[in-house]
N, C-alpha and C positions, 0 to 999 in steps of 0.2 A: 451822229456826228454826220454833216451832211456830208463833206468831203467823204465820205467811205460809201456813199449809196451808189456812187457809179454802176458800180459792179452787178447791184440788185437790179437797176433802172434799166442796165444793158439786158438780164437777163429777163425782165419782163417784158422787155420788148421783144425777144425771140420767142418765149412764150404764147405773145400775142397773135405772133406771125404764124405760128404752129396753129394755134386754134383759130386760123384763119379770120381775125380782127385787122380791121383795116385801119392800118399804120397812116397816120396823118400827119400834118405839118406842127400839128400841140402832139400829136404822142413824140415826135423824132425829137421837135425844141423840147421838151421836157428831159428826154435821156442826154440828147445834146449840152445843155444845162448841168444835168449831174454829171457830165465828165469835166468840165468847165471846173465846177466846183470842189472836183476831186482830182484836179491839175493834171485830168487825160485826156492832153490835146491832141496824141496822136488816135483815140477814140473817136473824140469829136469832131476828128477830119474823116474818120472810115465813116460816121455816120452823115454828111455832109456829102458822101461818092453814095454812100447806099439811096439815101432820099433823092441825087438826082437821078441814080439807076432803075429808081419804083417810081420816077415819075412823080414824087411827091413836092409841090410847091415850096423852095424854102424863101423864108421871108428877114425880114430886118434883125429877128429877136433871134431868130436860127444862127443868122452869122455869126451876130453879136457875141455870141454866149464860144462862138470856135474863138473870134479873134481874139477874145478874155484869157481863152484855157492856151491858146498858145502865147498871149503876152503873160500867164502867169509863169508859164514855164520857159520863159525866154526864148522863143523863136518868134524872134522878128519879120525874117524872112515871110514864114508861112504867115503871118497875121496879115502881111502885107498882097502878099498871092490872095489871100482872100479875100480883100479889099479889091482887087484888080475884078474876081469871080464877079462882084456881087456888082461893079460898075458893066460890068457886059451885061448881068445878067438885069440890068435895071433896078438893082434891087436899093432902094434909098439908104443913103449914107446918112449916118446922126453922129450926133453928139456923143453918145458910149462906141459906135464902131472909131469914131477918130481918138476920143480919150485912152483907149484899151490901145489901137493901134502907136501912136505916140510915147505910149507906158514902155510899150516893146521895143521900141526903138532907144529910147531911154535907156533900157536896162542895156540892149545891144551896142551902146557907144555910136548909133547910128544918126548921129547928129543932124547931118545933111538929109537922110528922109525924113528926119522929121520937120525938118522944117519946110521942105519938099510939100506934107500930109497938111502944115499949119495954111500956107497958102492955096490949096487943094479945099480948103475948109473954108478960106474967105471966097475962092469963086462962087464955091455951094451956097453960100451965102447962109453957113451951119453956125448960128451964135455961141460962143466959150461960156 
């Protein structure tokens, strides 16, 4: 099952680091995605922090997996914090980013925040 693979992905990432294999955006993004599929939002966010500390570039795919992990776990505030971080890092927010954040707000009953995101989408010319 895909959702149960997050622990294996983290273990593999750790093994790679111990073997002095260079961890890059793709390897980290794969691990973040595995955490997202396993509902491990806290692990996904820890990987984002680790990537930043290691000076590994974060991209839209990496951030989207993290926003989706937060959305699946009902962590709307964390999802919105990631969007703020994306904007600060000048990483493109796409339809996947906004959909996951909107869903997180919906699950948390944050209708005003969701309306604000829709306005942001319109300003950024993101198509629905």
